[in-house]
C-alpha positions in Angstrom: 3.3 -15.9 -2.6 0.5 -13.5 -3.8 -1.6 -11.1 -1.8 -4.4 -12.1 0.0 -7.0 -11.5 2.5 -8.7 -14.4 4.7 -11.3 -13.8 7.3 -12.6 -16.7 9.8 -14.9 -16.6 13.2 -13.4 -18.8 16.2 -15.1 -22.0 16.3 -17.0 -21.9 19.9 -16.3 -17.6 20.6 -17.3 -14.9 19.3 -14.1 -13.8 17.9 -13.5 -13.1 14.1 -10.3 -13.3 12.6 -8.4 -11.1 9.5 -5.6 -11.4 8.1 -4.1 -10.1 5.0 -0.7 -10.1 3.4 0.1 -7.0 1.4 3.6 -7.2 0.4 3.1 -6.4 -3.5 0.4 -3.9 -2.7 2.5 -2.0 -0.5 5.8 -2.9 -2.6 3.5 -1.2 -6.1 2.7 1.5 -3.7 6.2 1.8 -2.9 7.6 2.2 -6.7 4.8 4.2 -7.8 5.0 7.0 -5.9 8.7 6.7 -4.6 8.4 6.7 -1.2 10.4 6.8 1.5 11.3 3.8 4.3 9.3 5.1 6.6 6.3 7.0 4.5 6.7 3.1 3.3 5.9 2.3 7.0 3.7 4.1 7.3 1.1 4.0 4.2 1.4 0.4 4.1 0.3 -0.2 7.3 -2.8 2.4 6.3 -3.4 0.4 3.0 -3.3 -3.0 4.9 -5.8 -1.6 7.5 -8.1 -0.6 5.1 -7.8 -4.1 2.8 -8.7 -5.7 6.7 -11.4 -3.2 7.6 -12.4 -4.1 4.0 -13.2 -7.7 4.3 -17.0 -7.8 4.4 -17.3 -4.9 1.9 -20.0 -5.7 -0.7 -21.2 -4.2 -3.9 -20.1 -0.5 -4.6 -19.2 -0.3 -0.9 -15.6 1.6 0.1 -13.7 2.6 2.8 -11.7 5.0 2.9 -8.3 5.9 6.0 -7.0 8.9 6.4 -4.4 10.7 8.4 -4.0 14.0 8.9 -1.0 15.2 10.9 2.0 17.9 12.0 4.6 15.3 10.9 7.2 15.8 8.7 5.0 13.6 6.0 1.5 15.8 6.2 -0.9 13.1 5.6 -1.9 9.6 4.6 -4.7 8.3 2.7 -5.8 4.4 1.9 -8.9 3.1 0.2 -10.0 -0.4 -0.1 -13.1 -1.4 -2.2 -14.2 -4.9 -3.9 -13.5 -5.7 -7.7 -15.9 -6.6 -10.2 -13.7 -9.6 -10.4 -14.4 -10.5 -7.0 -10.8 -9.2 -5.2 -9.5 -6.9 -3.1 -8.6 -3.3 -5.1 -6.7 -0.9 -2.9 -4.4 2.5 -3.1 -2.5 4.9 -1.1 -0.4 7.4 -1.0 1.2 10.2 1.1 1.5 14.0 0.9 5.2 14.0 1.6 6.1 10.6 0.0 10.0 11.6 0.8 9.6 12.4 4.6 11.8 10.5 6.3 12.9 10.0 10.1 15.5 8.3 12.0 14.6 4.3 13.1 13.0 5.4 17.3 14.4 4.2 19.8 13.4 0.1 19.7 15.1 0.3 16.0 12.0 0.0 14.3 10.6 2.7 11.6 9.2 5.8 13.6 6.1 6.0 11.6 4.5 8.0 14.6 7.2 10.5 14.2 6.6 11.1 10.6 3.2 11.2 11.4 2.9 13.8 14.1 -0.2 14.2 16.6 -3.3 14.6 14.5 -6.3 12.8 13.7 -7.6 9.4 11.7 -11.0 9.7 9.7 -12.1 6.8 8.6 -15.6 6.4 5.8 -17.7 3.9 5.0 -19.0 4.8 1.6 -22.5 2.3 0.4 -24.1 1.7 -2.5 -27.0 3.4 -1.4 -26.9 6.6 1.4 -24.3 8.9 2.3 -21.4 7.7 3.4 -20.4 7.6 6.9 -17.7 9.4 8.7 -16.1 8.7 12.3 -12.5 10.6 13.4 -10.6 9.9 16.7 -7.3 11.5 17.7 -4.4 9.7 16.8 -3.5 7.8 20.2 -0.2 7.0 19.0 1.0 7.4 16.0 1.3 3.6 15.4 -1.5 3.3 13.4 -2.4 -0.2 14.3 -3.4 1.0 17.8 -4.9 4.0 16.4 -7.3 1.7 14.3 -8.0 -0.7 17.4 -9.0 2.7 19.6 -11.1 3.6 16.7 -12.9 0.7 16.4 -13.6 0.4 20.2 -14.4 4.3 20.2 -16.7 4.3 17.3 -17.8 1.2 16.9 -17.7 -0.6 20.5 -15.8 -3.3 18.7 -12.9 -4.2 20.9 -10.2 -5.4 18.5 -6.6 -6.7 18.4 -4.8 -5.2 15.6 -1.3 -6.1 14.0 0.0 -4.4 11.3 3.6 -4.1 10.0 5.8 -3.4 6.7 10.2 -4.5 6.2 10.8 -1.5 3.7 14.3 0.0 2.6 15.2 2.3 -0.2 14.9 -0.9 -2.9 11.9 -2.4 -1.5 9.3 -3.8 0.4 10.4 -7.9 1.9 7.1 -8.4 4.1 3.7 -6.4 4.6 0.6 -7.6 6.3 -1.6 -7.5 9.2 -4.2 -9.3 11.2 -7.1 -8.1 13.3 -9.2 -9.9 15.8 -12.5 -8.5 16.8 -14.6 -9.3 19.8 -18.4 -10.0 19.2 -21.0 -9.3 21.8 -21.3 -12.2 23.6 -17.5 -13.5 23.9 -17.2 -15.3 26.8 -13.8 -13.7 29.5 -12.2 -17.0 28.6 -12.1 -16.7 25.2 -11.2 -12.7 25.4 -7.7 -13.5 27.4 -7.1 -16.3 25.6 -6.9 -13.8 22.5 -4.9 -11.5 24.6 -2.2 -13.6 25.2 -2.0 -14.9 21.4 -1.4 -11.5 20.5 1.1 -10.3 23.2 2.9 -13.8 22.3 3.2 -14.0 18.5 6.0 -13.4 16.5 5.3 -9.6 14.7 3.5 -10.2 11.4 6.4 -8.7 9.2 8.5 -11.5 10.8 6.5 -14.6 9.8 5.6 -13.2 6.7 9.5 -13.0 5.9 9.8 -16.2 7.3 6.9 -18.0 4.7 4.0 -17.6 6.7 1.1 -16.3 4.1 -2.1 -15.2 5.2 -3.6 -18.5 6.2 -0.2 -18.8 8.4 -1.4 -15.4 9.9 -4.6 -16.2 11.2 -4.2 -19.7 12.7 -1.2 -17.5 14.4 -3.8 -15.5 16.1 -6.3 -18.3 16.5 -3.4 -21.1 18.0 -5.4 -24.0 18.6 -9.0 -22.9 18.4 -10.9 -24.6 15.2 -11.5 -22.1 12.2 -14.8 -21.5 10.7 -17.3 -19.8 8.4 -13.4 -19.1 5.9 -13.6 -16.5 3.0 -11.0 -16.0 0.9 -10.5 -12.7 -1.1 -7.1 -11.7 -3.6 -5.8 -8.4 -2.6 -3.8 -6.2 -5.8 -3.5 -2.6 -6.3 -6.0 -0.4 -8.6 -7.2 2.8 -8.8 -10.5 4.6 -9.3 -9.2 7.6 -11.4 -10.8 7.8 -15.0 -10.4 10.7 -17.6 -14.5 11.6 -16.9 -13.4 11.9 -12.7 -9.9 14.2 -14.0 -12.4 16.7 -16.5 -15.0 17.0 -13.7 -12.4 17.8 -11.0 -10.6 20.4 -13.5 -14.1 21.7 -14.6 -14.1 22.8 -10.7 -11.3 25.5 -11.5 -14.6 27.0 -13.2 -14.3 29.7 -16.6 -11.5 31.4 -15.8 -9.8 29.2 -14.3 -10.1 27.0 -17.6 -9.0 29.7 -20.1 -5.9 30.5 -17.6 -5.0 26.5 -18.9 -6.0 27.3 -22.4 -3.9 30.4 -23.0 -0.8 30.0 -21.1 -0.2 26.6 -22.1 -0.1 24.0 -24.9 -1.0 20.8 -23.0 -2.6 21.0 -19.5 -1.4 18.0 -17.1 -3.4 16.3 -14.4 -1.9 13.4 -12.2 -3.9 10.6 -10.0 -2.3 11.5 -6.4 -2.8 7.8 -5.8 -2.0 6.1 -8.9 0.4 8.9 -10.8 -1.2 8.1 -13.8 -1.0 11.6 -15.8 -3.5 12.8 -17.9 -2.6 15.2 -20.8 -5.1 18.1 -22.3 -4.4 20.4 -25.5 -5.5 23.3 -25.9 -8.7 22.5 -27.8 -9.8 20.1 -25.1 -9.8 22.9 -22.5 -12.0 24.7 -24.6 -14.2 22.0 -24.9 -14.7 21.7 -21.2 -15.0 25.4 -21.2 -17.8 24.8 -23.8 -19.2 22.1 -21.7 -19.7 24.0 -18.4 -21.2 27.1 -20.4 -23.9 25.0 -21.7 -25.1 23.6 -18.3 
């Protein structure tokens, strides 16, 4: 089943729905970073949330999510943006990818435990103008609840958020999520119906493992209400790193730092924290960066 994001509105209501299957995306992130099962669940939920919140991105807009906590995983990050081919590109990583916790009392991944207490930051970057960032304390550490709290507090959009990842050391068998956002003017009866559906529908991972696609998740949340204004986007892993960006980062070490790199080793390796791609720089290439720095 291909990874896909689908958005729609519920007819005769003011409710916007977004659903995504992200199994392949999360599996690739797990493999690239050798994530533990609990770290996979944490990063997988966050990157799926980024994909869902990126449903309405345009042009060069980008959404970034970061959780910094005092738990063993340290911090996790995720980004989503619209690629030139019209698909959603996304990436994510954990500061401590091998962080692990026993299952919680419900027999689920202890994502809250591995994150600990901390903050959730969501940053939206636009084609023109300065990025907008909102920061809220983690409410539960379950990520879905924290995203819902952020949307209600920072954007004044009451929302229902469901995220899930089924993973083990061998791989990811299901990942995805759904968001329902209550827009201004929504009737109380529609809100109550939506809340009931969210409470009674099966977990998203159970639906995906049973064969549901993004459209199936959307329909499960909507119930028998007709959907309209549908938009479908493929989702895949992507990275924004380039050699030029790595060079700019190295220049940030200054002349002394670059000189140490040039004299202390034959080759300097820089690894992208998101995709794990390694960029190698020889001594003469580092010398060239020093020369460019001096010409500024």
